N, C-alpha and C positions, 0 to 999 in steps of 0.2 A: 023931313027928318025921320029917321028910323025910330020905331017904338022901342022901349026898353026891353021888351020881351024878344025882340029880334036881334039877339046878341050871339046866336050860335055861329060858330066859325065853320067854314068849309074844311074838308079834310084833304090832305095831300093824297093823291091817288097813286103816286109813284115817287121813288126816292129822288128823282131828278127835279122834283118840285121843291125840295128842301133848300133853303137859303145857303146852308153850309155846303151843300153839294155844288151849288152854283159858284160860290166863292172858291171852292177847291178847283173847279174847272178853270176859273180865271187864273189862279196861281199856277196850275199845271201848264196852261198855254203860255204864260209869261216865262216860266222857267225853261220850257222846251225851246222857246225862241232865244232867250239870252244864252242858253248853254251851247247854242250853235257857234258862238264865238270862242268857246274854250279850245285850247290846243288839241290837236288830233291825238297826241299821246295820252290825253285824259279820256278818250272815248270810252274805254272799257272800265275806267275807274270812276272818276268824279262825275263825268257827264251821265254815264249809264246809271250810276247809283242814285244821283239826284233825281233823274227822270223816273226811275223805278219807284223811289220812295214817294214822290208827290203823286204819281199815278195810283199808287196803292191807297192813298187816303180816300180818294173817291170810290175805289173798289170796295173798301171796307165799309164805307157809308152805305153803299148799295147792298152789301151783304147784311149789314145790321138791319136794314129795312126789311129784308126777307126773313129775318129771325125775330120779328116782333111778337110772335106767338108766345115767346118766353122772355120775360124781362131780363133774366141773367144772361141769356144768349145775346140779346140786343145790346146789353151793356158791354159784354165781352168784345163784340165786333166794334163798338164805338171806342173801346179801349185800344184795340188794334189800330184804328184810324188815328187816335191820338199819338200812339207810338210812332207810326209812319210820318205823322206831321212833325214830330220832334226830330226824327231822322232827317227830314227835309231841312229843318233849321240847322242841323249839324253840317249838312253839305253846303248850305249857304255860307256858314261861317268858314268852312274849309275853302270855298271859292274866294272869299275875301282874303283869307290868310295866304293863299297861293298867288294873289294878285290878279286873278281873273275877273273879279268884280271889285269895284270900289265900295267902301262902306256905305256911301251915299246911295249907290245904285242898289245895293242889297237891302237897304233899310225898308223900302216899300214892300218888297217880297216878304221880308221877315215879319213886318207888322201885319200883313195879310195872313201869314201863317199863324201868328199869335192870335189873331181874331178867330180864325178857324178853330184853333185849340180851345179858346174860351167857349165857342158855340158847342163844340163836341162835349166839353166838360158839363155844360148846362144841360145838354140832352141826356147825358149819362145820369146826372143827378135827378132828372125828371123822367127817367125812362118809363116808369109806370104810366105816365100820361101819354106815351106814344104807343103803348101796347094795347091789344084788344081788351075790352071789358067783357068778360065772359058772361055776365048777366044780361047785358044788352046787345052783345055781339057787335059792338061799335068800337072804333078806335077813338080815343079821347085826346087828340092833340091839344096842347094847352093854349096856344095863341098864334096869331099870324106872324109873330116875329120870326118863326122858324120856316115859314112857307113863302113861296113866290105866289103872288096873286095871279089869277087867271089872265088878267090883262097884261101882265108882265111876261107871260110865257105862252108859247104856242103849245099845241097838243102833242107835238112830236119833238123829242129832245134834240135831234140833229139840226133843227132849223134855228137853234139858239145862236145869237150873235156872240162870237168869241174873238172879236178883234183884238189884236195884240199891239 
């Protein structure tokens, strides 16, 4: 059993170790796959817009990670990620309205997007815990709920399993 003094958590070394980023990759892969069944006339409207929005969520998380030197910049990029996530929800609703997805099929994607939104909101509220502590020169991530543990993830992000 670990001693009480051994409670320090490891730090994420890269944005792709964040749970919210991993969930975003899962949603992105799923929406890319399901959108292949959309009609060809939707290629440049619904399909492209949905893919662009969900792709941007992960990109904004990566950019936020790179802006952690300044809490307000970090929060701003997380806000951008939240906005793109909401846009993704809009395109899911549009796909259901157009009859390209059933409400049942869209529900799991929508729920995952909502979970991502909650995680982004939590990170935004606790942004100072993700940003460097200038006195100690260390980043003070709050808890493992935000990070993938080392045994869950390889050192290289492209070897991650993204089965659809």
